[in-house]
N, C-alpha and C positions, 0 to 999 in steps of 0.2 A: 381453477383451470383443470380441464380434463386431461390427465396425464396419459391416457391411452392415445391421444391424438398428437403427442409431442414426445420425442425421445430426447431427454436432457443429458448433456455431458456433465462430468464432474465439476463441482464448484471449485475454482482456484482463486485464492486470495493472495495479494501481495501488498506488503506494507513498507513504507519508508519510516525509519526510526524518527521519533519526534525530535524536533529541533527547538531548543529553548535559548532565551537570551535574557541576561540580566546585567549587561555591560553599561557603563556610564558614558553618556554623551560628552560631558565636559572632559573626562579623561581621554576620550577618543580625539577630541579637538585639540587637546593640550599635548598630545603625544609628539614630542620633539624629534623622535626618530623617524617620523614620516613627513612628507611634504605638506605644506599648509593648504587647506581647502580654500580656493579663491572664489569659487562660485557661491554667492550668498544663499541661494536657494538650497544647495546641497548642504551648506553649513547649518542652515535652520533645520533641515531634516535630521541631521546628526545630533543636534543640540537638544537631547531629550533624556530624561533620567528615569530609571526604574523606581517604582514605589509600591512594589508588590508586597502584600502581607495577607496572611490568613488568620482567622476566618474573615470572610468578606461576603458582600452581596454580589453574586455573579449572575449576569444575564445570560440567557441562552437564545441565540438568534439564528433562525433558519432562513437561508436565501435560496431562491430558485429563479433562474433567468435574471439575475442581478436585482431581484426584488425581495424584500423582507416578507416572509409568509409564515403562516401558522403550520406546525407539524400535524400530520394525521394522528389518529389515536394510537396506532401501533408505535410510531416514532416517539410520541409523547410518553408512552408507557416505558419505552427503553430508557429515555433520559430521566424519567422519574426514578427508575431503578438505579441508574448511575448516580443521581443526586443522593439517594438513600445510602449507597455504599460509600460515598465520599463526603459525608456531612461534616467532617472535620475541616473541610475547606470553606464551609459557610453555607449560605442559602443559594440554591440555583433557581432562578426566576425567569420565566419566558419573557422575552422582549416582545411587546405587543405591537402588531402592525397597526392596530387601531390608534394606539397612543402615538405611534410614529406619524400617522396620517395627520393628526391634529398638532403635534409638537414641532415637526420639521417644516420650516418654511419652504416655499416653492424653489427658492434659490439654493436650497441645501438638499436636493433630492438625490444627490450621488449616494450610492448605497451605504458605504462605510460611514459617511457623515450622518446620514439619516438614522442609522442604528445607534451611533453614539449619542445623538440628540435624544432619541427615544429612551435609551438607557439612562441618560442623565435625568430625564423627566421622571423616571421610575426610581431615581436615587440609587442606582447601582454603581458598584466600584469598578468592576471589570465585566467584559462581555465575551462569551465564547460564541464565535460566529462559525457556523458550519454550513456546508453546501454538499448535497448529495444529488447525483443524477446518473443517467445511464444513456449509452448510445448503442445502436445496433446496426448491423450490416447483413444483408441477406444475399446469398449466392446460390447458384444451382448445384445440385448433387447429380451423380450419374443417373438417378431416376428421373431427371428433368425431361428426358425424351418422352416420358409418359404424359407430359402436359397435353399432348395432342388428343388424349383420351379422357373421357369423363371419369372413369374409374381411377386412372393414374393420378389425375389432378386432385381427386377427392380422398384417396387412401394412401398413396405412396409418399414417403418422405422425400419430396422433390426439392426442398429448399433447406439449406444449412443457414441457421440464424446465429450469428456471432454477437453476443451482448456483453458489454463491459460496464460495470458499475463503478463510479468514481466518487470518493468522499474526501473532503478536505475540511480542516478546522483551524482556527487561529484564535488565540486569547489576546484581547486588546484591553488596554487601560482606557476607561471611559474618559478620565480627566485629561490625559495628554496624548492618547493614541499609541502609547508604547506597545510594541508587539512582543509579548512574553514567550510565545511558543506557537509552533505549527505542528499539525499531524496530517497524515494522508494515508488513504487505503484504497485499493482497487480490488474488484472481484470479477472473475470471468464466469459467466453463466450462459452457456451456449447450447444449442440443440438443433433438432431437425423438425421441420414442419411441412404440412401439405401446401401445395400451390394455392388452393382455394381458401386457405385460412392462414397463410403465412404472416400477413400483417397483424392479424389478431394475436397470433402466437408470439410475434416479436414484441408487441405491446405488453403481453402478459409477462414475458421474460424480462423486459425492462422494469416492470413493476417489482418483480421478484428480486432483480439485481439491486434496486434501490433499497429494498428492505434488508437484503444481505449485507450491502456495503455499509449501511447504518449500524448494523450489529457489529461489523468488523471494525468500524471506525472508533467506536466507543472505547475499547481497550487501549487504542493508541492515544486517545485523549486522556485516559486515566494515567497512562505512562508519562505523558507530558506533565500532568499536574504533580506526579510524584517526583519527577526530575526538578521541577521548580521548587517543590517543597524542600528538597535536599540542598538546593542552591541558596536558599534564604539564610 
C-alpha cells in the first residue's frame, strides 16, 4: 500500500484476559446447594468432564464466515512460531479443510461439528479454533466539500476510514467438545483516504487489521495455555 496516499492513525489494541475452564460436570450437577436442573437438554450440556493433558496433538483450525479455511502464508508462519515456542504442549497441526470436506457428512456441516470430525479423522486430541476478521466504516472529513472538484477528490483526505480487527480463539476437546479456554483481541487501525480511492484504502486497512489482530491474538492464546498448564 502506498502510504503517501493514506494517513494512518496509531494502532490501538485491546485484549480481554483469557478465560479458562477445568470444572467437573458431574460435580456441577451434584451440587446440592443449587436447584436441580430440570431441562434434560441443559443437563446434558452440563454433563461433561475435562480430560486435558499435555503433551498432546493439538489441531489449529481457522474459520472465516463460519467456514473452515486454510490460513495465508503470513498467518501460517505466525502460528508456526507459536508452535515452536510452545512445543512442551505437544504438536500443533493444521486442521485440513480438505479432510473436513471428505470426513464430515452433509448432515454435520455445522462449523464446530465439522471441525471436530475433521480433527478426529486426523487423530487430534484438542483443537484450537480461531477466527480473525475486520470491519470498516467510512465517513466524511471536513475536506469532503472538495468532492465537487477533481483535485479535491483525488488528493485531499476527504474520507475518514475507521477499521477494527477482531480475533477470537477457543480450545476444544475433540472427543467430547469440552471448552477449555477462550481468548479475544481487538485492534483499531484507522486512517484517512481520498474519495476516489476510499474503498481501496478501506480494503487495505482491513487486510492490515487482520494481520495485526492475528499477531495480537497469539500472546493471548499463549497466556490461555499457560493458565491451563497451571490448572492441571
